[in-house]
DONUGU-624478 format. One record per residue: y, z, x of N, C-alpha, C, CB in turn; residue in three letters. Coordinates in steps of 0.1 Angstrom, whole numbers, padded with zeros to 4 digits, always signed. Atoms other than C-alpha are relative to their C-alpha. Glycine has a CB too. Layout:
BEGIN
YZXYZXYZXYZXAla ...
//
This chain:
BEGIN
-0012+0007-0003-0307-0451+0092-0002-0015-0002+0005+0003+0014Unk +0003+0014+0001-0324-0485+0093+0001-0004-0014-0013-0003+0007Unk +0001+0004+0014-0331-0486+0056+0013+0001-0008-0010+0009-0007Unk -0013-0001+0006-0296-0475+0047+0011-0009+0006+0005+0014+0001Unk -0009+0010-0006-0281-0502+0069+0012+0006+0006+0004-0011-0010Unk -0011-0007-0006-0260-0477+0088-0002+0000+0015+0001+0014-0005Unk +0002-0001-0014-0253-0477+0125-0003+0014+0005+0013-0005+0008Unk +0003-0013-0005-0265-0448+0146+0011+0005+0009-0014+0000+0007Unk -0011-0005-0008-0236-0428+0160-0006+0005+0014+0007+0012-0007Unk +0004-0005-0014-0239-0422+0198-0014-0006+0004+0000+0015+0000Unk +0014+0005-0003-0269-0445+0200-0003-0002+0015-0001-0014-0007Unk +0003+0001-0014-0265-0451+0237-0004+0013+0007+0012-0006+0008Unk +0003-0013-0005-0265-0414+0244-0014+0004-0004+0010+0011-0004Unk +0013-0003+0005-0296-0410+0223-0011-0008+0008-0001-0004-0015Unk +0009+0008-0008-0313-0439+0241-0002+0006+0014+0005-0014+0001Unk +0000-0005-0013-0304-0424+0275-0009+0013+0000+0014+0003+0006Unk +0008-0012+0001-0319-0391+0264-0015-0003-0001+0005+0009-0012Unk +0014+0004+0002-0351-0408+0253-0006-0005+0014-0001-0011-0011Unk +0005+0006-0013-0354-0427+0286-0001+0010+0011+0009-0011+0004Unk +0001-0010-0011-0348-0396+0307-0011+0010-0003+0013+0007+0001Unk +0011-0008+0002-0379-0381+0292+0003+0012-0010-0005+0006+0013Unk -0003-0011+0010-0368-0362+0261-0013+0007-0004+0007-0006-0013Unk +0012-0008+0003-0392-0334+0254-0011-0001+0011-0006-0005-0014Unk +0011+0001-0009-0426-0334+0270-0008-0013-0002-0009+0013+0000Unk +0008+0012+0002-0453-0360+0272-0012+0003-0009-0006-0005+0014Unk +0010-0002+0010-0473-0347+0243+0000-0012-0009+0003+0013-0009Unk +0001+0011+0009-0485-0372+0217+0011+0000-0010-0014+0000-0007Unk -0010-0001+0010-0461-0359+0191+0014-0005+0006+0001+0014-0005Unk -0012+0004-0006-0432-0363+0215+0001-0015+0002+0002+0008+0013Unk +0000+0014-0002-0441-0398+0225+0001-0008-0013-0013-0005+0007Unk -0001+0007+0014-0445-0408+0188+0014+0000-0004-0009+0007-0010Unk -0014+0000+0004-0410-0397+0180+0009-0007+0009+0004+0015-0002Unk -0008+0008-0009-0395-0412+0211-0001-0014-0003-0005+0003+0015Unk +0001+0014+0002-0409-0446+0204+0005-0004-0014-0015-0004+0001Unk -0005+0003+0013-0401-0444+0167+0015-0001+0000-0004+0011-0010Unk -0015+0000-0001-0364-0436+0175+0005-0012+0008+0005+0013+0006Unk -0004+0011-0009-0361-0461+0203-0001-0014-0007-0009-0001+0013Unk +0002+0012+0007-0374-0488+0180+0012-0003-0009-0012+0000-0009Unk -0012+0002+0009-0343-0483+0157+0013-0002+0007+0001+0013-0008Unk -0012+0002-0007-0318-0486+0185-0001-0013+0008+0002+0012+0010Unk +0000+0013-0006-0310-0521+0196+0001+0001+0015+0011-0009-0006Unk -0001+0000-0014-0317-0527+0233-0005+0012+0007+0014-0003+0004Unk +0004-0012-0006-0332-0493+0239-0015-0002+0005+0000+0012-0010Unk +0013+0003-0006-0361-0500+0264-0005+0012+0007+0002-0012+0009Unk +0007-0011-0007-0385-0472+0273-0009-0005+0011-0007+0009-0010Unk +0010+0004-0010-0409-0472+0302-0014-0002-0008-0001+0011+0011Unk +0012+0002+0009-0436-0488+0280-0013+0001+0007+0001-0013-0007Unk +0013-0001-0008-0462-0491+0308-0004+0014+0002+0002-0007+0013Unk +0003-0014-0002-0460-0454+0316-0005+0006-0013+0012+0007+0006Unk +0004-0007+0012-0461-0443+0280-0013-0006-0006+0012-0003-0011Unk +0013+0006+0005-0489-0468+0271-0012+0007+0007+0000-0015+0002Unk +0011-0007-0008-0511-0453+0299-0002+0014-0005+0004-0001+0015Unk +0002-0014+0005-0504-0418+0286-0006+0000-0013+0014+0007+0000Unk +0006+0001+0013-0513-0428+0251-0015-0003+0001+0007-0011-0009Unk +0014+0004-0001-0545-0444+0262-0008+0012+0005-0002-0011+0010Unk +0007-0012-0005-0554-0411+0280-0003+0010-0011+0008+0007+0011Unk +0003-0009+0011-0553-0393+0246-0012-0004-0008+0013+0001-0009Unk +0011+0006+0009-0580-0415+0230-0013+0006+0004+0000-0015+0002Unk +0014-0005-0001-0613-0398+0224-0006+0000-0014+0000+0015+0006Unk +0007+0003+0012-0639-0398+0197+0002+0011-0011-0015+0000+0002Unk -0002-0010+0010-0629-0365+0180+0014+0002-0004-0005+0013+0006Unk -0014-0001+0005-0593-0372+0172+0001+0001-0015+0008-0013+0005Unk -0003+0000+0014-0578-0364+0139+0007-0013-0004+0010+0012-0003Unk -0006+0012+0006-0565-0392+0116+0015+0000+0005-0001-0001-0015Unk -0014-0001-0004-0529-0380+0124+0002-0004+0014+0006+0014-0003Unk -0001+0004-0014-0535-0383+0161-0002-0015+0002-0009+0009+0008Unk +0003+0014-0001-0550-0417+0158+0012-0009-0005-0013-0004-0008Unk -0012+0007+0006-0521-0428+0136+0012+0000+0010+0004+0007-0013Unk -0012-0001-0009-0495-0415+0161-0003-0009+0013+0002+0014+0004Unk +0002+0008-0012-0512-0432+0191+0002-0015-0004-0015+0002+0005Unk -0001+0014+0004-0515-0465+0172+0014-0005-0003-0009-0003-0012Unk -0014+0004+0003-0480-0465+0158+0009+0000+0012+0005+0010-0011Unk -0008+0000-0013-0465-0455+0192-0002-0013+0007-0004+0012+0008Unk +0003+0013-0006-0482-0486+0207+0007-0011-0007-0015-0002+0002Unk -0006+0010+0008-0470-0507+0179+0015+0000+0001-0004+0001-0015Unk -0015-0001-0002-0434-0494+0182+0004-0006+0013+0004+0015+0000Unk -0004+0006-0013-0434-0506+0218-0005-0014+0001-0006+0009+0011Unk +0005+0013+0000-0450-0539+0208-0011-0002+0011+0011-0010+0003Unk +0011+0001-0009-0480-0531+0230-0013-0004-0008-0002+0014+0007Unk +0012+0004+0006-0515-0545+0223-0007+0011-0007-0009-0007+0010Unk +0007-0010+0008-0535-0526+0197-0015-0005-0001+0006+0003-0014Unk +0014+0004+0001-0573-0528+0200-0005+0004-0014-0009+0008+0011Unk +0002-0003+0014-0579-0531+0163-0015+0005-0003+0003-0011-0009Unk +0014-0004+0002-0617-0528+0165-0002+0015+0004-0009-0009+0009Unk +0001-0014-0005-0614-0495+0185+0006+0009-0010+0006+0002+0014Unk -0007-0009+0009-0588-0480+0162-0006+0000-0014+0014-0004-0001Unk +0007+0000+0013-0607-0491+0131-0012+0009+0000-0005-0015-0004Unk +0012-0009-0001-0638-0473+0143+0004+0014+0001-0008-0004+0013Unk -0004-0014-0001-0619-0442+0152+0005+0005-0013+0012+0001+0010Unk -0005-0004+0013-0602-0441+0118-0012+0003-0009+0009-0010-0006Unk +0011-0001+0009-0635-0446+0100-0008+0013+0003-0010-0012+0001Unk +0007-0012-0004-0652-0418+0119+0008+0012-0003-0004+0000+0015Unk -0008-0012+0003-0623-0394+0115+0001+0002-0015+0014-0002+0006Unk +0000-0001+0014-0621-0401+0078-0013+0006-0006+0003-0013-0007Unk +0012-0006+0004-0657-0391+0075+0001+0015+0002-0012-0006+0008Unk -0001-0014-0003-0648-0357+0090+0011+0007-0009+0003+0002+0014Unk -0012-0006+0007-0615-0351+0071+0006-0010-0010+0010+0005+0010Unk -0005+0010+0010-0612-0374+0041+0010+0007-0009-0012-0005-0008Unk -0010-0005+0010-0580-0368+0021+0009-0011-0003+0008+0012+0007Unk -0010+0011+0004-0553-0388+0003+0010-0003+0011+0007+0004-0013Unk -0010+0002-0011-0528-0382+0031-0006-0007+0012+0005+0014+0005Unk +0006+0006-0011-0552-0392+0058-0003-0015-0003-0013+0007+0004Unk +0003+0014+0004-0562-0423+0038+0013-0008+0001-0006-0001-0014Unk -0013+0007+0000-0525-0433+0034+0004-0003+0015+0011+0009-0006Unk -0004+0002-0014-0519-0429+0072-0010-0011+0006-0002+0013+0008Unk +0010+0010-0005-0551-0450+0079+0004-0013-0005-0014+0004-0005Unk -0005+0013+0005-0538-0477+0056+0012-0006+0008+0004+0001-0015Unk -0012+0004-0007-0505-0478+0074-0004-0005+0014+0010+0012+0001Unk +0004+0005-0013-0521-0481+0108-0009-0013-0001-0008+0011+0007Unk +0009+0012+0001-0547-0507+0096+0009-0012-0003-0010+0002-0012Unk -0009+0011+0002-0517-0528+0085+0005-0007+0013+0012+0004-0008Unk -0004+0005-0013-0510-0532+0122-0011-0007+0008+0005+0011+0009Unk +0012+0006-0007-0545-0545+0131+0002-0015+0000-0013+0004-0007Unk -0002+0015-0002-0546-0581+0144-0011-0008-0006+0000-0003+0015Unk +0011+0007+0006-0580-0589+0129-0003+0004-0014-0013+0002+0009Unk +0003-0003+0014-0587-0591+0092-0013+0007-0002+0001-0013-0009Unk +0013-0006+0001-0623-0581+0098+0001+0015+0002-0009-0006+0010Unk -0002-0014-0002-0610-0547+0110+0008+0006-0011+0006+0002+0014Unk -0008-0005+0011-0587-0544+0080-0008+0002-0013+0012-0008-0002Unk +0006+0001+0013-0611-0552+0053-0006+0012-0006-0011-0011+0000Unk +0007-0013+0005-0630-0519+0051+0011+0009-0006-0007+0007+0012Unk -0011-0009+0006-0596-0502+0044+0005-0007-0013+0011+0002+0010Unk -0005+0007+0012-0585-0529+0019-0009+0003-0012+0000-0015+0002Unk +0010-0003+0010-0617-0522+0000+0002+0014-0006-0014-0001+0005Unk -0002-0014+0005-0606-0485-0004+0012+0001-0010+0001+0009+0011Unk -0013-0001+0007-0573-0494-0021-0002+0004-0015+0008-0013+0001Unk +0002-0002+0014-0586-0496-0057-0005+0015-0003-0011-0009-0005Unk +0005-0014+0003-0605-0462-0054+0011+0010+0002-0011+0003+0010Unk -0011-0009-0002-0573-0446-0042+0010+0000-0011+0008-0003+0014Unk -0010+0001+0011-0550-0459-0069-0004+0007-0012+0002-0015-0003Unk +0005-0007+0012-0572-0445-0097+0002+0015+0001-0014-0004-0003Unk -0002-0015-0002-0566-0410-0082+0014+0004-0003-0004+0004+0014Unk -0014-0004+0003-0529-0411-0091+0001+0008-0013+0009-0013-0001Unk -0002-0009+0012-0518-0385-0116+0013-0005-0008+0002+0015+0004Unk -0011+0004+0009-0496-0395-0146+0007+0012-0006-0004-0010-0011Unk -0007-0011+0005-0469-0371-0157+0010-0005-0011+0008+0007+0012Unk -0009+0003+0011-0452-0373-0191+0001-0015-0003+0014+0005+0003Unk +0000+0014+0003-0462-0409-0195+0011-0008+0007+0000-0003-0015Unk -0012+0006-0006-0433-0417-0172-0001-0002+0016+0012+0007-0003Unk +0001+0000-0014-0443-0409-0136-0014-0001+0005+0007+0013+0006Unk +0013+0000-0006-0472-0416-0113+0002+0006+0014-0006-0014+0001Unk +0000-0006-0013-0478-0395-0082-0014+0004+0005+0010+0013+0001Unk +0013-0005-0005-0506-0383-0060+0000+0015+0003-0004-0008+0013Unk +0001-0014-0002-0518-0348-0057+0004+0003+0014-0015+0005-0003Unk -0005-0003-0013-0500-0332-0028+0015-0002+0000-0007-0008+0010Unk -0015+0001+0000-0465-0342-0038+0006-0012+0007+0006+0012+0004Unk -0008+0011-0005-0439-0363-0022-0006-0006+0013+0014+0005+0003Unk +0005+0006-0012-0453-0366+0013-0013-0008-0001-0003+0012+0010Unk +0013+0007+0002-0488-0376+0002+0003-0013-0008-0010+0009-0008Unk -0003+0012+0009-0474-0400-0025+0007-0011+0008+0008+0004-0012Unk -0007+0010-0008-0451-0417+0000-0009-0006+0010+0012+0007+0008Unk +0009+0006-0010-0478-0421+0027-0010-0009-0006-0007+0012+0007Unk +0010+0008+0007-0503-0435+0002+0006-0013-0005-0006+0007-0011Unk -0006+0012+0005-0479-0460-0015+0004-0009+0011+0012+0004-0009Unk -0004+0008-0012-0464-0472+0018-0013-0007+0006+0008+0007+0010Unk +0012+0005-0006-0499-0476+0032-0006-0011-0009-0010+0011+0001Unk +0006+0010+0008-0512-0495+0002+0008-0014+0001+0000+0004-0015Unk -0008+0012+0000-0483-0520+0001+0000-0007+0014+0014+0003-0004Unk +0000+0006-0013-0482-0525+0039-0013-0006+0003+0003+0011+0011Unk +0014+0005-0003-0520-0530+0042-0002-0013-0008-0010+0010-0003Unk +0003+0012+0009-0522-0554+0012+0009-0012+0005+0004+0003-0014Unk -0008+0011-0005-0493-0574+0026-0005-0006+0013+0015+0005+0003Unk +0005+0005-0013-0507-0576+0062-0013-0008-0002-0002+0012+0009Unk +0013+0007+0002-0542-0586+0049+0001-0011-0010-0010+0010-0006Unk -0002+0011+0010-0527-0610+0023-0009+0001-0011-0001-0014+0007Unk +0009-0003+0011-0546-0594-0005+0008+0006-0012-0011+0011+0004Unk -0007-0007+0011-0536-0582-0040+0002+0014+0002-0009-0002-0013Unk -0003-0014-0002-0520-0549-0040-0007+0010-0009+0015+0003-0001Unk +0008-0008+0009-0540-0536-0069+0008+0010-0009-0009+0008+0008Unk -0009-0008+0008-0510-0519-0085+0006-0009-0011+0011+0007+0008Unk -0005+0008+0011-0500-0531-0120+0016+0001+0000-0006+0004-0013Unk -0015-0001+0001-0463-0537-0129+0004+0014-0006+0005-0011-0009Unk -0003-0013+0007-0464-0506-0152-0002+0011+0010-0009+0002-0012Unk +0002-0010-0010-0479-0485-0124+0011+0000+0010-0014-0002+0006Unk -0011+0001-0010-0453-0497-0099+0013+0007-0005+0003-0015+0004Unk -0012-0006+0006-0425-0487-0123-0001+0015-0001+0003-0006-0014Unk +0002-0014+0001-0440-0453-0128+0001+0007+0014-0013+0004-0007Unk -0001-0006-0014-0443-0447-0090+0015+0000+0004-0008-0009+0010Unk -0014+0000-0003-0407-0458-0086+0008+0011-0007+0006-0014-0004Unk -0007-0011+0008-0396-0434-0114-0002+0013+0007-0006+0000-0014Unk +0003-0013-0007-0413-0406-0095+0009+0001+0013-0015+0001+0004Unk -0008-0001-0012-0395-0414-0062+0015+0001-0003-0003-0012+0009Unk -0014-0002+0004-0362-0418-0079+0003+0014-0005+0004-0010-0011Unk -0002-0014+0005-0367-0384-0096+0001+0010+0012-0011+0004-0009Unk +0000-0009-0011-0370-0369-0061+0012-0002+0009-0013-0001+0008Unk -0012+0003-0009-0336-0381-0048+0008+0011+0004+0009-0010-0007Unk -0007-0012-0004-0323-0346-0045-0008+0009+0009+0005+0008-0012Unk +0007-0008-0009-0348-0334-0020+0009+0006+0011-0012-0008+0007Unk -0009-0007-0009-0333-0310+0006-0004-0001+0014+0000+0015-0004Unk +0003+0001-0014-0352-0316+0038+0002-0014+0006-0015+0005+0002Unk -0001+0014-0006-0346-0345+0062-0013-0008-0001+0003+0001+0015Unk +0012+0007+0001-0383-0353+0062-0002-0005-0015-0012+0009+0003Unk +0002+0005+0013-0384-0355+0024+0010-0011-0004+0003+0012-0010Unk -0010+0011+0002-0352-0376+0023-0005-0013+0006+0014+0004+0006Unk +0005+0012-0007-0367-0400+0048-0012-0006-0008-0005+0003+0014Unk +0011+0005+0008-0399-0403+0027+0005-0007-0013-0009+0011-0004Unk -0005+0007+0012-0379-0411-0004+0006-0013+0003+0010+0009-0007Unk -0007+0013-0004-0357-0437+0013-0010-0010+0005+0010+0003+0011Unk +0010+0010-0005-0386-0454+0031-0008-0006-0011-0009+0006+0011Unk +0009+0005+0010-0407-0457+0000+0008-0008-0010-0006+0012-0008Unk -0008+0008+0008-0378-0469-0022+0004-0013+0007+0012+0008-0005Unk -0003+0012-0007-0369-0494+0005-0011-0010-0001+0003+0003+0015Unk +0012+0009+0002-0404-0508+0002+0001-0007-0013-0013+0008+0001Unk -0001+0006+0013-0397-0515-0034+0012-0010-0001+0000+0010-0011Unk -0011+0010+0000-0367-0537-0024-0004-0012+0008+0013+0006+0005Unk +0004+0011-0008-0386-0559-0001-0015-0001+0002+0007+0001+0014Unk +0014+0002-0001-0422-0568-0008-0003-0012-0009-0009+0013-0004Unk +0003+0012+0008-0440-0597-0024-0008+0003-0013-0009-0010+0008Unk +0008-0004+0012-0456-0577-0053+0009+0004-0011-0010+0010+0004Unk -0008-0006+0011-0430-0557-0072+0014+0003+0006-0007+0013-0005Unk -0014-0003-0003-0392-0556-0070+0007+0004-0013+0007-0012+0007Unk -0006-0005+0012-0379-0534-0098+0015-0001+0001-0004+0014-0003Unk -0015+0000+0001-0343-0538-0110+0004+0013-0007+0005-0013-0006Unk -0006-0011+0008-0320-0510-0122+0012-0005-0007+0004+0012+0009Unk -0011+0005+0008-0296-0517-0150+0008+0012-0005-0004-0008-0012Unk -0008-0011+0003-0267-0493-0154+0014-0005-0006+0003+0010+0012Unk -0014+0004+0005-0233-0493-0172+0010+0000+0011+0004+0010-0012Unk -0010+0001-0010-0204-0503-0151+0014+0001-0006-0001-0014+0008Unk -0013-0002+0006-0169-0491-0157-0001+0009-0012+0007-0013-0003Unk -0001-0008+0012-0159-0475-0190-0011-0003-0009+0013-0002-0007Unk +0011+0001+0009-0187-0469-0214+0004+0000-0015-0011+0010+0002Unk -0005+0000+0014-0164-0466-0244+0003-0014-0005+0013+0009+0000Unk -0002+0013+0006-0165-0496-0266+0010+0000-0012-0014-0006-0005Unk -0010+0001+0011-0137-0507-0289+0001-0015-0004+0014+0006+0004Unk -0001+0014+0004-0135-0538-0310+0013-0007+0004-0001-0001-0016Unk -0013+0006-0004-0099-0543-0300+0004+0002+0015+0011+0006-0008Unk -0005-0003-0014-0093-0526-0266-0011-0003+0010+0004+0014+0001Unk +0011+0002-0010-0127-0529-0249-0013-0005-0007-0003+0014+0008Unk +0011+0006+0008-0151-0552-0267-0012-0004+0008+0005-0011-0008Unk +0011+0005-0009-0173-0559-0237-0007+0011+0008+0006-0011+0010Unk +0007-0009-0008-0200-0538-0222-0005-0006+0013-0013+0006-0008Unk +0003+0006-0013-0204-0545-0185-0012+0008+0006+0012+0000+0010Unk +0012-0006-0005-0238-0538-0169-0001-0004+0015-0012-0005-0007Unk +0002+0002-0014-0246-0535-0132-0015-0001+0003+0007+0011+0009Unk +0014+0002-0003-0279-0548-0119-0002+0001+0015-0006-0014-0005Unk +0003-0003-0014-0292-0534-0086-0015+0002+0003+0008+0012+0005Unk +0014-0004-0003-0324-0528-0067+0000+0016+0000-0004-0005+0014Unk +0001-0015+0001-0337-0492-0065+0008+0008+0010-0015+0003+0001Unk -0009-0007-0009-0314-0484-0036+0014-0002-0003-0003-0005+0014Unk -0013+0002+0005-0284-0494-0056+0007-0012+0007+0008+0012+0003Unk -0005+0011-0007-0279-0526-0036+0000-0012-0010-0007-0004+0012Unk -0001+0012+0009-0268-0559-0053-0012-0009+0002+0013-0008+0004Unk +0011+0009+0000-0295-0583-0062+0005-0014-0002-0011+0003-0011Unk -0006+0014+0001-0271-0613-0065+0000-0003-0015-0008-0010+0007Unk -0001+0005+0014-0266-0634-0097-0013+0002-0007+0004-0014+0000Unk +0012-0001+0009-0291-0626-0125+0002-0007-0013-0003+0015-0002Unk -0002+0008+0013-0297-0649-0154-0011+0005-0010-0002-0015+0003Unk 
//
């Protein structure tokens, strides 16, 4: 909803439901509560209580997904994130279960770290991850595992490079091929898939590395030397939003 610039219907009822303890106090439940509350203006959860609960989940044998959810939940509530601790947890967990999806999630969480020294080990992995992208028909780039993996990795790469103020490591041509892939998935049927497409395309409308434009015909495409001698083109970003005057 945030990326589509739409208001959330019944937002106060949703917020009240969250504050009254929607679901249980599992890590998954807290992660979704804080993620939703962050999108609703003025929705304040009991951050002290939830933060204490999140801290109680931390142990050395966590999965990357669990570490990601704990860290993102704290970040959603603007709570302090011990970047040294979370960096260590991610590194150890990736040794046990290294995968593209986990690496993408690790990149996303590392982008929230306050110290560049804790981000650098993940920044150094970016180049090795990019070369694992698969090219399809000389037009698309994606990662093995499909939409969910590709979305997690691309968002992680751009978020981490931006936070660390480092080169993103993706060329202009590669960026266009990644965008082509996500645009080709615009008819996904699940809410999760739709969210992944929207979030990733939204990234390509607001970053300091690559902002692709789309050029499409506007109005009638029939040209006539007498009745319609002008071809009008519409220039937008990848979400179809105006990019303003273009010269």
